[in-house]
Residue frames as qw, qx, qy, qz and C-alpha x, y, z in Angstrom:
[[0.535, 0.614, 0.431, 0.388, -10.21, -6.94, -3.82],
 [0.319, -0.340, 0.012, 0.885, -8.22, -3.82, -4.69],
 [0.308, 0.642, 0.150, -0.686, -9.63, -0.75, -6.42],
 [0.206, 0.422, -0.648, -0.600, -8.32, -1.74, -9.85],
 [0.014, -0.103, -0.988, -0.113, -9.93, -5.17, -9.66],
 [0.210, 0.532, 0.645, -0.507, -13.22, -3.67, -8.44],
 [0.332, 0.678, -0.049, -0.655, -13.34, -1.36, -11.43],
 [0.874, 0.367, 0.318, 0.005, -12.17, -4.00, -13.90],
 [0.384, 0.848, -0.361, 0.046, -8.79, -2.54, -14.85],
 [0.919, -0.280, 0.154, 0.230, -5.77, -4.83, -14.79],
 [0.076, 0.882, -0.438, -0.159, -2.18, -3.71, -15.05],
 [0.960, 0.165, -0.041, 0.224, 0.36, -5.94, -16.88],
 [0.809, 0.365, -0.462, 0.010, 3.32, -6.71, -17.64],
 [0.820, -0.568, 0.054, 0.043, 4.71, -8.88, -14.87],
 [0.822, 0.182, -0.001, 0.539, 8.08, -8.89, -16.64],
 [0.184, 0.727, -0.060, 0.659, 8.39, -5.17, -15.82],
 [0.648, -0.734, -0.186, -0.086, 8.23, -5.68, -12.06],
 [0.773, -0.069, -0.156, 0.611, 12.04, -5.60, -11.76],
 [0.188, 0.575, 0.005, 0.796, 12.02, -1.81, -12.14],
 [0.459, -0.706, -0.025, -0.538, 9.88, -1.09, -9.12],
 [0.895, -0.402, -0.142, 0.133, 11.43, -3.78, -6.92],
 [0.671, 0.171, -0.111, 0.713, 14.88, -2.36, -7.69],
 [0.004, 0.609, 0.010, 0.793, 13.74, 1.22, -7.11],
 [0.660, -0.657, -0.131, -0.341, 11.93, 0.42, -3.89],
 [0.880, -0.232, -0.177, 0.374, 14.97, -1.42, -2.56],
 [0.487, 0.303, -0.085, 0.815, 17.23, 1.57, -3.31],
 [0.242, -0.655, -0.052, -0.714, 14.85, 4.08, -1.75],
 [0.811, -0.549, -0.175, -0.098, 14.42, 1.92, 1.35],
 [0.802, -0.036, -0.169, 0.572, 18.19, 1.67, 1.60],
 [0.187, 0.550, -0.046, 0.812, 18.47, 5.48, 1.47],
 [0.522, -0.676, -0.030, -0.520, 16.19, 5.87, 4.48],
 [0.918, -0.350, -0.140, 0.120, 17.86, 3.02, 6.36],
 [0.700, 0.209, -0.148, 0.666, 21.41, 4.21, 5.69],
 [0.090, 0.473, -0.103, 0.871, 20.62, 7.77, 6.75],
 [0.208, -0.322, -0.785, 0.486, 18.42, 6.66, 9.66],
 [0.219, 0.028, -0.053, -0.974, 15.56, 8.83, 8.40],
 [0.391, 0.384, 0.752, -0.366, 11.84, 8.33, 8.93],
 [0.181, 0.310, 0.685, 0.634, 9.66, 8.32, 5.81],
 [0.107, -0.812, -0.573, 0.028, 7.15, 10.53, 7.61],
 [0.104, 0.895, 0.037, 0.431, 7.15, 14.27, 8.20],
 [0.618, -0.109, -0.389, 0.675, 9.71, 16.01, 10.41],
 [0.211, -0.578, -0.330, 0.716, 10.09, 19.34, 12.19],
 [0.040, -0.082, 0.386, 0.918, 9.84, 21.15, 8.86],
 [0.221, -0.465, -0.755, -0.407, 6.24, 19.97, 8.57],
 [0.315, -0.649, -0.555, 0.413, 5.45, 21.50, 11.97],
 [0.164, -0.414, 0.050, 0.894, 6.82, 24.88, 10.91],
 [0.065, -0.103, -0.626, -0.770, 5.04, 24.73, 7.57],
 [0.228, -0.567, -0.789, -0.066, 1.75, 23.87, 9.25],
 [0.224, -0.655, -0.350, 0.631, 1.95, 26.94, 11.47],
 [0.097, -0.284, 0.315, 0.901, 2.87, 29.13, 8.51],
 [0.105, -0.241, -0.749, -0.608, 0.09, 27.89, 6.21],
 [0.230, -0.664, -0.701, 0.123, -2.59, 28.17, 8.86],
 [0.207, -0.594, -0.148, 0.763, -1.37, 31.70, 9.59],
 [0.072, -0.080, 0.516, 0.850, -1.46, 32.55, 5.89],
 [0.211, -0.452, -0.754, -0.428, -5.15, 31.67, 5.92],
 [0.385, -0.694, -0.597, 0.115, -6.43, 32.72, 9.33],
 [0.333, -0.397, -0.139, 0.844, -4.39, 35.88, 10.03],
 [0.049, -0.101, -0.387, -0.915, -5.86, 37.70, 6.99],
 [0.373, -0.525, -0.697, -0.315, -9.30, 36.41, 7.98],
 [0.444, -0.575, -0.487, 0.485, -8.79, 37.74, 11.50],
 [0.197, -0.213, 0.065, 0.955, -7.70, 41.12, 10.14],
 [0.199, -0.326, -0.576, -0.723, -10.82, 41.25, 7.98],
 [0.473, -0.588, -0.653, -0.065, -13.01, 40.39, 10.96],
 [0.380, -0.313, -0.351, 0.796, -11.37, 43.14, 13.02],
 [0.152, 0.859, 0.481, 0.087, -13.39, 45.62, 10.96],
 [0.318, -0.777, 0.077, 0.537, -10.41, 48.00, 10.99],
 [0.407, -0.119, 0.587, 0.690, -9.44, 47.73, 7.30],
 [0.426, 0.460, -0.103, -0.773, -10.73, 49.60, 4.31],
 [0.869, 0.283, 0.276, -0.296, -12.54, 47.57, 1.67],
 [0.642, 0.657, -0.394, -0.035, -9.66, 47.40, -0.81],
 [0.030, -0.541, 0.795, -0.273, -7.31, 46.11, 1.89],
 [0.718, -0.033, 0.571, -0.397, -9.95, 43.55, 2.85],
 [0.848, 0.484, -0.052, -0.211, -10.03, 42.38, -0.75],
 [0.361, 0.653, -0.652, 0.138, -6.25, 42.01, -0.72],
 [0.405, -0.354, 0.751, -0.384, -6.60, 39.92, 2.45],
 [0.869, 0.193, 0.315, -0.330, -8.96, 37.54, 0.62],
 [0.680, 0.615, -0.399, -0.026, -6.30, 37.04, -2.08],
 [0.032, 0.538, -0.778, 0.323, -3.80, 36.12, 0.65],
 [0.683, -0.101, 0.564, -0.453, -6.42, 33.83, 2.20],
 [0.878, 0.405, -0.048, -0.249, -6.80, 32.08, -1.14],
 [0.448, 0.607, -0.637, 0.162, -3.06, 31.51, -1.27],
 [0.274, -0.365, 0.763, -0.458, -3.20, 30.09, 2.26],
 [0.846, 0.135, 0.242, -0.456, -6.18, 27.95, 1.27],
 [0.810, 0.479, -0.334, -0.050, -4.09, 26.36, -1.49],
 [0.181, 0.590, -0.707, 0.345, -1.06, 26.09, 0.79],
 [0.583, -0.242, 0.613, -0.475, -3.00, 24.17, 3.43],
 [0.911, 0.267, 0.104, -0.297, -4.33, 21.81, 0.78],
 [0.698, 0.587, -0.402, 0.084, -0.99, 21.22, -0.91],
 [0.277, 0.545, -0.655, 0.445, 1.34, 21.10, 2.08],
 [0.322, -0.246, 0.690, -0.600, -0.74, 19.84, 5.01],
 [0.790, 0.134, 0.276, -0.531, -4.00, 18.16, 4.03],
 [0.745, 0.466, -0.426, -0.216, -2.44, 16.27, 1.13],
 [0.294, 0.390, -0.827, 0.278, 0.25, 14.56, 3.21],
 [0.413, -0.146, 0.648, -0.624, -2.16, 13.94, 6.09],
 [0.822, 0.223, 0.172, -0.494, -4.71, 12.18, 3.90],
 [0.714, 0.436, -0.547, -0.033, -1.93, 10.09, 2.37],
 [0.886, -0.453, -0.096, 0.028, -0.96, 9.09, 5.91],
 [0.755, 0.236, -0.162, 0.589, 2.53, 10.62, 5.67],
 [0.108, -0.852, 0.090, -0.505, 2.23, 13.85, 7.68],
 [0.377, -0.591, 0.599, -0.388, 3.03, 11.89, 10.83],
 [0.291, 0.148, -0.945, -0.001, 3.76, 8.33, 11.89],
 [0.175, 0.215, 0.772, -0.571, 0.71, 8.59, 14.18],
 [0.036, 0.432, 0.792, 0.430, -2.62, 7.79, 12.51],
 [0.136, -0.773, -0.547, 0.292, -4.54, 10.09, 14.84],
 [0.166, -0.608, 0.118, 0.767, -2.46, 13.10, 13.84],
 [0.100, 0.011, 0.705, 0.702, -2.88, 12.28, 10.15],
 [0.041, -0.600, -0.785, -0.147, -6.63, 11.99, 10.62],
 [0.162, -0.758, -0.327, 0.541, -6.79, 15.29, 12.51],
 [0.075, -0.535, 0.300, 0.786, -4.91, 17.24, 9.85],
 [0.132, 0.216, 0.831, 0.495, -6.75, 15.37, 7.10],
 [0.004, 0.741, 0.657, -0.141, -9.86, 17.11, 8.41],
 [0.133, -0.489, 0.058, 0.860, -8.35, 20.46, 7.43],
 [0.006, -0.155, -0.687, -0.710, -10.06, 19.87, 4.09],
 [0.207, -0.656, -0.724, -0.057, -13.41, 19.81, 5.90],
 [0.274, -0.630, -0.244, 0.685, -12.36, 23.01, 7.67],
 [0.043, -0.306, 0.368, 0.877, -12.05, 24.56, 4.20],
 [0.608, 0.318, 0.073, -0.724, -15.49, 23.34, 3.11],
 [0.532, 0.325, -0.704, -0.339, -14.50, 20.08, 1.43],
 [0.922, -0.239, 0.106, -0.286, -14.73, 16.41, 2.35],
 [0.213, -0.613, 0.758, 0.066, -11.77, 14.30, 3.40],
 [0.667, 0.033, 0.742, -0.059, -13.42, 10.99, 2.52],
 [0.699, 0.667, 0.247, -0.068, -14.47, 11.87, -1.04],
 [0.181, 0.874, -0.441, -0.094, -11.04, 13.42, -1.61],
 [0.421, -0.443, 0.791, 0.036, -9.26, 10.26, -0.45],
 [0.736, 0.298, 0.607, -0.032, -11.37, 8.11, -2.76],
 [0.563, 0.823, 0.061, -0.049, -10.99, 10.36, -5.80],
 [0.147, 0.870, -0.469, 0.029, -7.32, 11.15, -5.24],
 [0.377, -0.511, 0.770, -0.072, -5.66, 8.31, -3.35],
 [0.650, 0.078, 0.753, -0.070, -7.60, 5.42, -4.84],
 [0.666, 0.652, 0.362, -0.028, -8.77, 6.53, -8.28],
 [0.300, 0.922, -0.240, -0.043, -6.23, 9.12, -9.43],
 [0.247, -0.677, 0.692, 0.032, -3.20, 7.34, -7.98],
 [0.673, 0.013, 0.739, 0.035, -4.29, 4.01, -9.43],
 [0.586, 0.554, 0.555, 0.206, -5.72, 4.99, -12.81],
 [0.183, -0.652, 0.115, 0.727, -3.57, 8.03, -13.57],
 [0.172, 0.454, -0.418, -0.768, -4.53, 9.71, -16.88],
 [0.076, 0.182, 0.945, 0.262, -6.99, 6.95, -17.83],
 [0.356, -0.120, -0.219, -0.900, -10.16, 8.43, -19.33],
 [0.707, -0.304, -0.424, -0.477, -13.30, 7.45, -17.46],
 [0.804, -0.311, -0.456, 0.222, -11.41, 6.22, -14.39],
 [0.428, -0.170, -0.242, 0.854, -9.12, 9.06, -13.29],
 [0.029, 0.851, 0.523, -0.034, -11.68, 11.72, -12.43],
 [0.278, -0.700, 0.083, 0.653, -8.98, 14.39, -12.45],
 [0.066, -0.264, 0.583, 0.766, -8.75, 14.10, -16.25],
 [0.064, -0.432, -0.826, -0.356, -12.36, 13.05, -16.84],
 [0.028, -0.304, -0.370, 0.877, -14.11, 16.33, -16.22],
 [0.420, 0.616, 0.406, -0.528, -17.04, 18.45, -17.45],
 [0.686, 0.498, 0.474, 0.239, -17.88, 18.39, -21.20],
 [0.193, 0.980, -0.029, -0.046, -16.57, 21.93, -21.68],
 [0.143, -0.783, 0.598, 0.091, -13.02, 20.67, -21.15],
 [0.959, 0.243, -0.147, 0.000, -11.02, 17.97, -22.93],
 [0.341, -0.796, 0.500, -0.026, -7.99, 16.88, -20.94],
 [0.515, -0.266, 0.790, 0.200, -7.11, 13.68, -22.77],
 [0.201, 0.291, -0.630, -0.691, -7.15, 12.44, -26.37],
 [0.084, -0.195, -0.969, -0.125, -9.77, 9.74, -25.71],
 [0.174, 0.525, 0.553, -0.623, -12.51, 12.13, -24.57],
 [0.405, 0.678, 0.568, 0.231, -15.09, 13.31, -27.09],
 [0.275, -0.129, 0.100, 0.947, -14.03, 16.49, -28.87],
 [0.173, 0.814, 0.539, -0.127, -16.52, 19.34, -29.20],
 [0.416, 0.708, 0.166, 0.547, -16.24, 22.49, -31.28],
 [0.289, -0.933, 0.025, -0.214, -15.95, 24.70, -28.20],
 [0.842, -0.399, 0.108, 0.346, -12.78, 22.87, -27.12],
 [0.600, 0.538, 0.076, 0.587, -10.92, 24.92, -29.72],
 [0.028, -0.768, 0.122, -0.628, -11.02, 27.77, -27.20],
 [0.794, -0.531, -0.296, 0.025, -10.50, 25.76, -24.01],
 [0.661, 0.008, -0.236, 0.713, -6.96, 27.02, -23.46],
 [0.003, 0.436, -0.009, 0.900, -8.53, 30.46, -23.00],
 [0.567, -0.502, -0.096, -0.646, -11.60, 29.79, -20.87],
 [0.783, -0.155, -0.588, 0.130, -10.26, 26.86, -18.85],
 [0.308, 0.176, -0.497, 0.792, -8.65, 29.19, -16.30],
 [0.455, -0.331, 0.051, -0.825, -12.04, 30.50, -15.25],
 [0.875, -0.222, -0.318, -0.289, -13.22, 26.97, -14.50],
 [0.629, 0.108, -0.582, 0.504, -10.00, 26.20, -12.64],
 [0.032, -0.283, 0.365, -0.886, -10.85, 29.09, -10.35],
 [0.684, -0.258, -0.060, -0.680, -14.29, 27.59, -9.73],
 [0.584, 0.115, -0.803, 0.037, -12.90, 24.20, -8.75],
 [0.147, -0.028, -0.780, 0.608, -13.23, 24.60, -4.99],
 [0.493, 0.018, 0.111, -0.863, -16.76, 26.02, -5.37],
 [0.735, 0.033, -0.565, -0.372, -17.75, 22.64, -6.79],
 [0.411, 0.043, -0.822, 0.393, -16.26, 20.98, -3.69],
 [0.032, 0.059, 0.581, -0.811, -18.07, 23.09, -1.14],
 [0.570, 0.110, 0.006, -0.814, -21.47, 22.95, -2.83],
 [0.886, 0.104, 0.045, -0.449, -22.80, 19.92, -4.69],
 [0.589, 0.482, -0.646, -0.061, -19.82, 17.85, -5.84],
 [0.058, -0.332, 0.855, -0.395, -18.98, 16.24, -2.50],
 [0.646, 0.080, 0.505, -0.567, -22.57, 15.04, -1.99],
 [0.802, 0.444, -0.191, -0.350, -22.86, 13.67, -5.53],
 [0.409, 0.509, -0.752, 0.096, -19.50, 11.91, -5.25],
 [0.298, -0.263, 0.788, -0.471, -20.28, 10.37, -1.88],
 [0.786, 0.205, 0.335, -0.477, -23.49, 8.79, -3.15],
 [0.743, 0.540, -0.350, -0.185, -21.81, 7.58, -6.35],
 [0.210, 0.511, -0.801, 0.232, -18.82, 6.15, -4.50],
 [0.524, -0.156, 0.674, -0.496, -21.09, 4.38, -2.03],
 [0.861, 0.324, 0.074, -0.386, -22.93, 2.62, -4.88],
 [0.675, 0.545, -0.496, 0.041, -19.55, 1.35, -6.12],
 [0.897, -0.343, -0.234, 0.150, -18.55, 0.08, -2.69],
 [0.520, 0.473, -0.276, 0.655, -15.73, 2.59, -2.35],
 [0.353, -0.676, 0.223, -0.607, -17.03, 4.17, 0.87],
 [0.938, -0.328, 0.007, -0.115, -17.08, 0.73, 2.47],
 [0.820, 0.261, -0.219, 0.459, -13.44, 0.31, 1.47],
 [0.095, 0.613, -0.303, 0.723, -12.77, 3.38, 3.61],
 [0.365, -0.226, -0.815, 0.388, -14.21, 1.37, 6.54],
 [0.167, 0.186, 0.304, -0.919, -17.10, 3.79, 6.83],
 [0.253, 0.541, 0.802, 0.017, -20.75, 4.17, 5.85],
 [0.143, 0.482, 0.373, 0.780, -22.53, 6.67, 3.65],
 [0.383, -0.814, -0.393, -0.191, -24.78, 7.76, 6.53],
 [0.629, -0.576, -0.091, 0.513, -21.81, 8.49, 8.78],
 [0.448, -0.028, 0.267, 0.853, -19.91, 10.39, 6.10],
 [0.010, -0.644, -0.472, -0.602, -23.01, 12.29, 4.98],
 [0.471, -0.819, -0.319, 0.078, -23.59, 13.41, 8.57],
 [0.585, -0.423, 0.077, 0.688, -19.97, 14.54, 8.92],
 [0.333, 0.278, 0.421, 0.797, -20.17, 16.32, 5.58],
 [0.155, -0.783, -0.450, -0.399, -23.35, 18.23, 6.45],
 [0.543, -0.774, -0.194, 0.260, -22.11, 19.26, 9.90],
 [0.567, -0.310, 0.181, 0.741, -18.66, 20.39, 8.72],
 [0.236, 0.424, 0.442, 0.754, -20.09, 22.34, 5.79],
 [0.285, -0.857, -0.385, -0.188, -22.54, 24.12, 8.10],
 [0.587, -0.662, -0.026, 0.466, -19.63, 25.03, 10.39],
 [0.508, 0.032, 0.336, 0.792, -17.59, 26.19, 7.39],
 [0.051, 0.638, 0.433, 0.635, -20.31, 28.45, 6.02],
 [0.454, -0.815, -0.347, 0.094, -20.89, 29.66, 9.55],
 [0.517, -0.608, 0.062, 0.599, -17.41, 31.09, 10.06],
 [0.416, -0.004, 0.448, 0.791, -16.62, 32.08, 6.46],
 [0.027, -0.450, -0.497, -0.742, -19.93, 33.79, 5.59],
 [0.409, -0.740, -0.519, -0.125, -22.35, 34.12, 8.51],
 [0.538, -0.557, -0.203, 0.599, -19.84, 35.76, 10.87],
 [0.272, -0.013, 0.238, 0.932, -18.80, 38.39, 8.28],
 [0.161, -0.567, -0.561, -0.581, -22.45, 39.12, 7.49],
 [0.501, -0.732, -0.454, 0.087, -23.12, 39.71, 11.19],
 [0.559, -0.643, -0.087, 0.517, -20.03, 41.61, 12.29],
 [0.448, -0.010, 0.302, 0.841, -18.58, 43.45, 9.28],
 [0.200, 0.726, 0.227, -0.618, -19.65, 46.95, 8.35],
 [0.020, -0.274, 0.686, 0.674, -19.62, 45.94, 4.70],
 [0.700, 0.238, -0.037, -0.673, -22.54, 45.54, 2.32],
 [0.842, -0.068, 0.518, -0.137, -23.46, 41.87, 1.78],
 [0.832, 0.552, 0.052, 0.027, -22.54, 41.66, -1.90],
 [0.222, 0.810, -0.511, 0.182, -19.01, 42.88, -1.20],
 [0.576, -0.422, 0.671, -0.201, -18.62, 40.10, 1.36],
 [0.892, 0.272, 0.353, -0.071, -19.65, 37.63, -1.35],
 [0.553, 0.785, -0.267, 0.085, -17.04, 39.13, -3.69],
 [0.156, -0.695, 0.670, -0.209, -14.38, 38.50, -1.04],
 [0.778, -0.103, 0.589, -0.194, -15.64, 34.96, -0.53],
 [0.831, 0.543, 0.116, -0.017, -15.55, 34.35, -4.28],
 [0.297, 0.847, -0.428, 0.102, -12.08, 35.90, -4.60],
 [0.364, -0.566, 0.724, -0.153, -10.41, 33.72, -1.98],
 [0.822, 0.108, 0.551, -0.096, -11.94, 30.58, -3.48],
 [0.697, 0.716, -0.018, -0.026, -11.05, 31.59, -7.02],
 [0.100, 0.800, -0.583, 0.099, -7.41, 32.20, -6.09],
 [0.556, -0.352, 0.734, -0.168, -7.20, 28.93, -4.17],
 [0.842, 0.327, 0.412, -0.121, -8.84, 26.92, -6.95],
 [0.550, 0.807, -0.215, -0.022, -6.64, 28.47, -9.62],
 [0.087, -0.701, 0.700, -0.106, -3.44, 27.64, -7.72],
 [0.673, -0.147, 0.703, -0.177, -4.52, 24.08, -6.93],
 [0.817, 0.501, 0.263, -0.112, -5.61, 23.32, -10.49],
 [0.399, 0.837, -0.375, -0.015, -2.47, 24.81, -12.03],
 [0.289, -0.571, 0.762, -0.098, -0.23, 22.66, -9.83],
 [0.748, 0.074, 0.648, -0.123, -2.06, 19.47, -10.70],
 [0.729, 0.663, 0.133, -0.103, -2.33, 20.16, -14.43],
 [0.176, 0.838, -0.514, -0.042, 1.37, 21.00, -14.63],
 [0.385, -0.420, 0.818, -0.079, 2.09, 17.45, -13.46],
 [0.565, 0.176, 0.806, -0.029, -0.19, 15.41, -15.73],
 [0.535, 0.731, 0.423, 0.003, -1.83, 17.33, -18.55],
 [0.022, -0.827, 0.374, 0.418, 1.35, 18.45, -20.28],
 [0.719, 0.554, -0.391, -0.153, 3.34, 17.32, -23.29],
 [0.133, 0.483, -0.844, 0.193, 5.19, 14.07, -22.68],
 [0.383, -0.045, 0.821, -0.421, 3.11, 12.02, -20.23],
 [0.174, -0.092, -0.861, -0.470, 0.89, 9.38, -21.81],
 [0.595, -0.001, 0.253, -0.763, -2.87, 8.85, -21.66],
 [0.004, -0.108, 0.982, 0.158, -3.15, 5.05, -21.84],
 [0.692, 0.008, -0.099, -0.715, -6.36, 3.40, -22.97],
 [0.543, -0.156, 0.805, -0.179, -7.38, -0.03, -21.66],
 [0.188, 0.044, -0.829, -0.526, -8.19, -2.73, -24.19],
 [0.605, -0.278, -0.382, -0.641, -11.68, -4.23, -24.38],
 [0.747, -0.282, -0.591, 0.117, -10.86, -6.58, -21.53],
 [0.416, -0.900, -0.022, -0.125, -9.74, -3.69, -19.31],
 [0.849, -0.198, 0.032, 0.489, -6.03, -4.45, -19.58],
 [0.045, 0.969, -0.217, -0.112, -3.38, -1.73, -19.35],
 [0.781, 0.493, -0.342, 0.171, -0.15, -2.54, -21.14],
 [0.306, 0.541, -0.570, 0.538, 2.27, -1.52, -18.39],
 [0.547, -0.339, -0.661, 0.385, 2.84, -2.65, -14.84],
 [0.231, -0.896, -0.376, 0.052, 1.49, -0.13, -12.27],
 [0.450, -0.671, 0.097, 0.581, 4.81, 1.58, -11.47],
 [0.379, 0.057, 0.533, 0.755, 5.72, 1.86, -15.15],
 [0.035, 0.736, 0.591, 0.327, 2.27, 3.32, -15.76],
 [0.319, -0.870, -0.223, 0.302, 2.89, 5.96, -13.09],
 [0.425, -0.487, 0.292, 0.705, 6.24, 7.07, -14.46],
 [0.282, 0.227, 0.647, 0.671, 4.82, 7.23, -18.00],
 [0.070, -0.744, -0.579, -0.326, 1.83, 9.39, -17.04],
 [0.417, -0.858, -0.193, 0.230, 3.46, 11.93, -14.73],
 [0.539, 0.566, -0.080, 0.618, 5.86, 14.87, -15.03],
 [0.492, -0.542, -0.272, 0.624, 7.95, 16.91, -12.62],
 [0.280, 0.798, 0.174, 0.504, 8.45, 20.67, -12.91],
 [0.076, -0.846, 0.198, -0.489, 10.59, 23.39, -11.37],
 [0.885, -0.334, -0.290, 0.147, 12.49, 20.94, -9.19],
 [0.580, 0.113, -0.242, 0.769, 15.37, 23.38, -8.64],
 [0.181, -0.588, -0.040, -0.787, 13.03, 26.07, -7.30],
 [0.270, -0.048, -0.807, 0.523, 13.27, 25.70, -3.52],
 [0.303, 0.093, 0.335, -0.887, 10.41, 28.06, -2.72],
 [0.662, 0.078, -0.400, -0.629, 8.09, 26.36, -5.21],
 [0.552, 0.017, -0.830, 0.078, 8.98, 22.96, -3.76],
 [0.078, -0.068, -0.684, 0.722, 8.30, 24.25, -0.25],
 [0.406, 0.115, 0.152, -0.894, 5.00, 25.95, -1.02],
 [0.720, 0.120, -0.380, -0.568, 3.40, 23.24, -3.18],
 [0.797, -0.318, 0.437, -0.269, 4.25, 20.47, -0.76],
 [0.348, -0.376, 0.806, 0.295, 6.81, 18.83, -3.04],
 [0.695, 0.444, 0.537, -0.176, 4.15, 18.15, -5.66],
 [0.417, 0.789, -0.350, -0.286, 6.47, 19.49, -8.34],
 [0.020, -0.373, 0.926, 0.051, 8.22, 16.15, -7.70],
 [0.777, 0.071, 0.078, -0.620, 5.10, 14.43, -8.95],
 [0.714, 0.289, -0.631, -0.093, 6.93, 11.37, -10.31],
 [0.209, 0.215, -0.813, 0.500, 8.33, 10.60, -6.87],
 [0.465, -0.051, 0.424, -0.775, 4.96, 11.24, -5.26],
 [0.823, 0.153, -0.184, -0.515, 3.14, 8.84, -7.57],
 [0.673, 0.248, -0.691, 0.092, 5.70, 6.10, -7.11],
 [0.419, -0.098, -0.718, 0.548, 5.95, 6.60, -3.35],
 [0.322, -0.638, -0.237, -0.659, 2.69, 8.17, -2.06],
 [0.768, -0.557, -0.313, 0.051, 3.50, 6.68, 1.35],
 [0.613, -0.109, -0.156, 0.767, 6.54, 8.94, 1.78],
 [0.077, -0.865, -0.272, 0.415, 6.22, 12.53, 3.06],
 [0.533, 0.808, 0.117, 0.220, 6.96, 15.22, 0.50],
 [0.240, -0.915, 0.315, 0.080, 9.89, 16.64, 2.49],
 [0.646, -0.350, 0.623, 0.267, 11.97, 13.69, 1.22],
 [0.757, 0.584, 0.293, -0.016, 11.13, 13.87, -2.50],
 [0.250, 0.905, -0.338, -0.060, 14.07, 16.07, -3.46],
 [0.338, -0.583, 0.739, 0.016, 16.56, 13.59, -1.99],
 [0.665, 0.055, 0.744, 0.013, 15.06, 10.46, -3.52],
 [0.600, 0.728, 0.058, -0.327, 14.50, 12.06, -6.95],
 [0.152, 0.692, -0.672, -0.217, 18.09, 11.32, -8.01],
 [0.382, -0.130, 0.913, -0.063, 17.55, 7.65, -7.15],
 [0.625, 0.509, 0.512, -0.295, 14.31, 7.55, -9.15],
 [0.461, 0.798, -0.216, -0.324, 15.79, 9.27, -12.20],
 [0.027, -0.564, 0.813, 0.141, 18.90, 7.06, -12.22],
 [0.466, 0.053, 0.875, -0.121, 16.86, 3.87, -11.91],
 [0.614, 0.644, 0.293, -0.349, 14.45, 4.98, -14.65],
 [0.323, 0.764, -0.475, -0.294, 17.39, 5.59, -16.98],
 [0.229, -0.357, 0.905, 0.036, 18.82, 2.15, -16.22],
 [0.465, 0.294, 0.827, -0.114, 15.53, 0.55, -17.25],
 [0.123, 0.117, 0.566, 0.807, 15.16, 2.79, -20.34],
 [0.050, -0.722, -0.687, 0.067, 12.08, 4.48, -18.93],
 [0.138, 0.695, 0.137, 0.692, 11.06, 8.12, -19.37],
 [0.382, -0.499, -0.463, 0.625, 11.53, 10.65, -16.60],
 [0.167, 0.729, 0.379, 0.546, 9.48, 13.63, -17.68],
 [0.374, -0.616, -0.303, 0.624, 10.33, 17.02, -16.25],
 [0.263, 0.849, 0.193, 0.415, 9.86, 20.68, -17.14],
 [0.518, 0.185, -0.346, 0.760, 12.66, 22.99, -15.95],
 [0.058, -0.017, 0.338, -0.939, 10.31, 25.60, -14.48],
 [0.281, 0.486, 0.713, -0.420, 6.67, 26.02, -13.48],
 [0.341, 0.638, -0.094, -0.685, 6.31, 28.51, -16.33],
 [0.184, 0.314, -0.824, -0.435, 7.56, 25.93, -18.83],
 [0.107, 0.208, 0.963, -0.131, 5.06, 23.42, -17.43],
 [0.326, 0.607, 0.450, -0.568, 2.14, 25.84, -17.77],
 [0.301, 0.565, -0.419, -0.644, 3.20, 26.71, -21.33],
 [0.084, 0.118, -0.963, -0.229, 3.28, 23.00, -22.13],
 [0.222, 0.398, 0.805, -0.380, -0.17, 22.63, -20.57],
 [0.369, 0.635, 0.087, -0.673, -1.57, 25.40, -22.78],
 [0.251, 0.426, -0.699, -0.517, -0.05, 23.85, -25.91],
 [0.013, 0.077, 0.997, 0.020, -1.57, 20.48, -25.05],
 [0.304, 0.528, 0.581, -0.540, -4.98, 22.04, -24.40],
 [0.364, 0.589, -0.268, -0.670, -4.77, 23.67, -27.83],
 [0.162, 0.248, -0.901, -0.318, -3.86, 20.31, -29.37],
 [0.115, 0.270, 0.932, -0.214, -6.70, 18.47, -27.64],
 [0.317, 0.583, 0.339, -0.667, -9.08, 21.23, -28.68],
 [0.429, 0.609, -0.333, -0.578, -8.26, 20.83, -32.37],
 [0.168, 0.283, -0.922, -0.205, -7.21, 17.20, -32.85],
 [0.762, -0.153, -0.360, -0.515, -9.82, 14.50, -33.32]]
């Protein structure tokens, strides 16, 4: 039984399957003709070294106790950027199984999320299985079904405070990773286990809970306990630095995701009473996802190709270093089948669209 069947959602229309079979054939032909692996290449190795350096070099400089406090604070901002970079460019591909052709390497780098205080198993369930299957479906895609203070889709209940969500939402974006490292992972693990989703990961709740507790203790040990012991800085300033690096990382991660789904254009389908979704899965993905800033080489590099979100959702089993090349194939095939191919020309345009949609959801019934 797949995830959709377990949850009671069924994708139709079998008559639409020609689109994805045609697209998949063309993409496979691209890799075969050019003799290219669908997994990561040497560019992933370089990026891995860079992103880890972006996180740990500033941390090492802070721990040297040779910097003034304002410079230390600047280092935490850089750490936050590295935090996001590791998540977007390394952990994401690894937990999709595309960082390397070797499962052991993918598993190792998938644990970088645990190194940052999170949980690889709850992330894989929420992201790979729920978000990638039920994209933009209220109550099933947890990335758009969030806390009551925010309304990210037209089917969620509207509250009076949502009128101002486009203003205050950025604060909560910055808190996103705090939820990971504190209570959210534990709550999710228990909830997912009750739904049988942990078992689908070929694991048990006791095993994953043990891993989660141990890795979080190790995380808090190096990120907070060591600074408390060795830095000549008052404790509350250390907490400010800790908060700053998480806030920066959370803000970057949330902005990248929201620019790809919660913008003008992509749909928010609602299942009928029997749990049926109108479109076939691949059609659903292309109708609920948007690209942005695809001509910005640095953006593409830093965010792990996630500005090519359409390609990622259609081919999550392909490493992001290939998205730029296959995007022309995807767009051409979508046009042939009269399907949308949503894209914003720049990241700024995408964020502006996100704000406009938040305003709309905050005021429309």
